[in-house]
DRENDO-1510 file (C-alpha; in Angstrom, 1 decimal, always signed):
<recs>
REC; n; res; u; v; w
REC; 1; MET; -7.0; +87.0; -115.2 .
REC; 2; ALA; -7.5; +86.1; -111.5 .
REC; 3; VAL; -11.2; +85.4; -112.1 .
REC; 4; ILE; -10.3; +82.8; -114.8 .
REC; 5; ILE; -7.9; +81.1; -112.5 .
REC; 6; TRP; -10.5; +81.0; -109.7 .
REC; 7; ILE; -13.0; +79.5; -112.2 .
REC; 8; ILE; -10.5; +76.9; -113.2 .
REC; 9; VAL; -9.7; +76.0; -109.6 .
REC; 10; ILE; -13.3; +75.7; -108.6 .
REC; 11; PHE; -14.1; +73.6; -111.7 .
REC; 12; SER; -11.2; +71.3; -110.9 .
REC; 13; LEU; -12.2; +70.9; -107.3 .
REC; 14; CYS; -15.8; +70.1; -108.3 .
REC; 15; THR; -14.7; +67.6; -110.9 .
REC; 16; THR; -12.3; +65.9; -108.4 .
REC; 17; LEU; -15.1; +65.8; -105.8 .
REC; 18; LEU; -17.6; +64.2; -108.2 .
REC; 19; THR; -15.0; +61.6; -109.3 .
REC; 20; ILE; -14.3; +60.6; -105.7 .
REC; 21; ILE; -18.0; +60.3; -104.9 .
REC; 22; MET; -18.6; +58.1; -108.0 .
REC; 23; LEU; -15.6; +55.9; -107.1 .
REC; 24; VAL; -16.7; +55.4; -103.5 .
REC; 25; ARG; -20.2; +54.6; -104.6 .
REC; 26; GLY; -18.9; +52.1; -107.2 .
REC; 27; LEU; -16.7; +50.4; -104.6 .
REC; 28; ARG; -19.6; +50.2; -102.1 .
REC; 29; ASP; -21.9; +48.7; -104.7 .
REC; 30; ARG; -19.4; +46.1; -105.7 .
REC; 31; ARG; -18.8; +45.2; -102.1 .
REC; 32; GLU; -22.6; +44.8; -101.5 .
REC; 33; GLN; -22.9; +42.6; -104.6 .
REC; 34; ASN; -20.1; +40.4; -103.5 .
REC; 35; LEU; -21.6; +40.0; -100.0 .
REC; 36; GLN; -25.0; +39.2; -101.6 .
REC; 37; ARG; -23.3; +36.6; -103.9 .
REC; 38; LYS; -21.6; +35.0; -100.9 .
REC; 39; ALA; -24.9; +34.9; -99.0 .
REC; 40; ILE; -26.6; +33.1; -101.9 .
REC; 41; LEU; -23.8; +30.6; -102.2 .
REC; 42; GLU; -23.8; +29.9; -98.4 .
REC; 43; GLY; -27.5; +29.9; -97.7 .
REC; 44; GLY; -29.2; +29.5; -101.0 .
REC; 45; ILE; -31.2; +26.5; -102.2 .
REC; 46; SER; -29.4; +24.1; -104.5 .
REC; 47; ALA; -30.6; +23.5; -108.1 .
REC; 48; GLN; -29.3; +21.9; -111.3 .
REC; 49; ALA; -28.8; +24.0; -114.5 .
REC; 50; VAL; -28.1; +23.1; -118.1 .
REC; 51; ILE; -25.8; +25.5; -119.9 .
REC; 52; ASN; -27.6; +26.7; -123.1 .
REC; 53; SER; -24.7; +29.0; -124.0 .
REC; 54; ILE; -21.6; +30.6; -122.6 .
REC; 55; GLN; -20.2; +33.9; -123.8 .
REC; 56; GLN; -17.1; +35.6; -122.5 .
REC; 57; THR; -17.3; +39.3; -121.7 .
REC; 58; ASN; -14.3; +41.6; -122.0 .
REC; 59; VAL; -13.8; +41.7; -118.2 .
REC; 60; GLN; -11.3; +39.7; -116.1 .
REC; 61; VAL; -11.2; +39.6; -112.3 .
REC; 62; ASP; -7.8; +38.6; -110.9 .
REC; 63; ASP; -7.0; +37.1; -114.3 .
REC; 64; GLN; -10.1; +35.0; -114.3 .
REC; 65; PRO; -12.6; +35.4; -117.2 .
REC; 66; GLU; -16.1; +36.9; -116.6 .
REC; 67; VAL; -18.8; +35.1; -118.6 .
REC; 68; LEU; -22.5; +35.2; -119.3 .
REC; 69; LEU; -24.1; +31.9; -118.8 .
REC; 70; ASP; -27.5; +31.3; -120.4 .
REC; 71; LEU; -29.1; +28.6; -118.1 .
REC; 72; THR; -32.2; +26.5; -117.9 .
REC; 73; VAL; -32.6; +25.8; -114.1 .
REC; 74; THR; -34.5; +22.9; -112.7 .
REC; 75; MET; -35.4; +23.8; -109.1 .
REC; 76; GLN; -36.1; +21.4; -106.3 .
REC; 77; ASN; -39.9; +21.6; -106.8 .
REC; 78; ASP; -39.4; +20.7; -110.5 .
REC; 79; THR; -40.0; +24.2; -111.7 .
REC; 80; ILE; -38.0; +25.1; -114.7 .
REC; 81; LEU; -36.7; +28.6; -115.2 .
REC; 82; HIS; -34.6; +30.3; -117.8 .
REC; 83; THR; -32.0; +32.8; -116.6 .
REC; 84; VAL; -28.7; +34.5; -117.6 .
REC; 85; VAL; -26.0; +34.7; -114.9 .
REC; 86; LYS; -23.0; +36.9; -115.2 .
REC; 87; THR; -20.2; +35.3; -113.2 .
REC; 88; VAL; -16.4; +34.8; -113.0 .
REC; 89; ILE; -15.2; +31.3; -113.7 .
REC; 90; PRO; -11.7; +30.1; -112.5 .
REC; 91; ILE; -9.7; +29.1; -115.6 .
REC; 92; ILE; -9.2; +25.6; -114.3 .
REC; 93; HIS; -13.0; +25.1; -114.2 .
REC; 94; ILE; -13.6; +26.2; -117.8 .
REC; 95; PRO; -13.9; +22.7; -119.2 .
REC; 96; ALA; -16.9; +22.1; -116.9 .
REC; 97; PHE; -18.7; +25.1; -118.2 .
REC; 98; GLN; -19.5; +24.1; -121.8 .
REC; 99; LYS; -22.8; +24.2; -123.7 .
REC; 100; GLY; -25.0; +21.2; -122.7 .
REC; 101; ASN; -23.2; +20.5; -119.4 .
REC; 102; VAL; -25.2; +20.3; -116.1 .
REC; 103; ILE; -23.9; +22.5; -113.3 .
REC; 104; GLU; -25.0; +23.3; -109.8 .
REC; 105; VAL; -26.4; +26.6; -108.9 .
REC; 106; LYS; -27.9; +28.1; -105.8 .
REC; 107; TYR; -30.7; +30.6; -105.6 .
REC; 108; MET; -32.4; +32.9; -103.2 .
REC; 109; THR; -35.3; +35.3; -103.4 .
REC; 110; ILE; -34.1; +38.8; -102.7 .
REC; 111; ASN; -36.5; +41.8; -103.0 .
REC; 112; ASN; -39.1; +39.5; -104.6 .
REC; 113; GLU; -36.7; +38.5; -107.3 .
REC; 114; GLN; -35.0; +35.1; -107.9 .
REC; 115; ARG; -31.2; +35.5; -107.7 .
REC; 116; PHE; -28.9; +32.7; -109.0 .
REC; 117; GLU; -25.3; +32.1; -108.4 .
REC; 118; VAL; -23.1; +29.4; -109.9 .
REC; 119; VAL; -21.4; +27.0; -107.5 .
REC; 120; ASP; -17.6; +26.9; -108.1 .
REC; 121; ALA; -17.6; +30.5; -109.4 .
REC; 122; TYR; -14.7; +32.7; -108.5 .
REC; 123; LEU; -15.4; +35.2; -105.7 .
REC; 124; PRO; -12.7; +37.8; -104.9 .
</recs>
């Protein structure tokens, strides 16, 4: 009987430890993503984007909806790129984010990949 109790205690401790590790990693990753987003918005290159479609996800951040924006971006050197950006839009800005509207984005090359962020997006 004592062996079973010890097994349950060890299993519970291991499960708790793994949960804490996953939670800390998730929080650290989210903080790094937010810092990267802020860096792009502060130091990125401006461009214009046409909204091809907007789709709401089932996520909200501080009661603001997260959306997927399918964009056609025209960069400063007249290069045209297609991208999908997942971002959080303040509720008061939703009318500006409709199909066919032109919005401002900023971009930056990070790890040999173009990263785009929407100007006026919500950042926690």
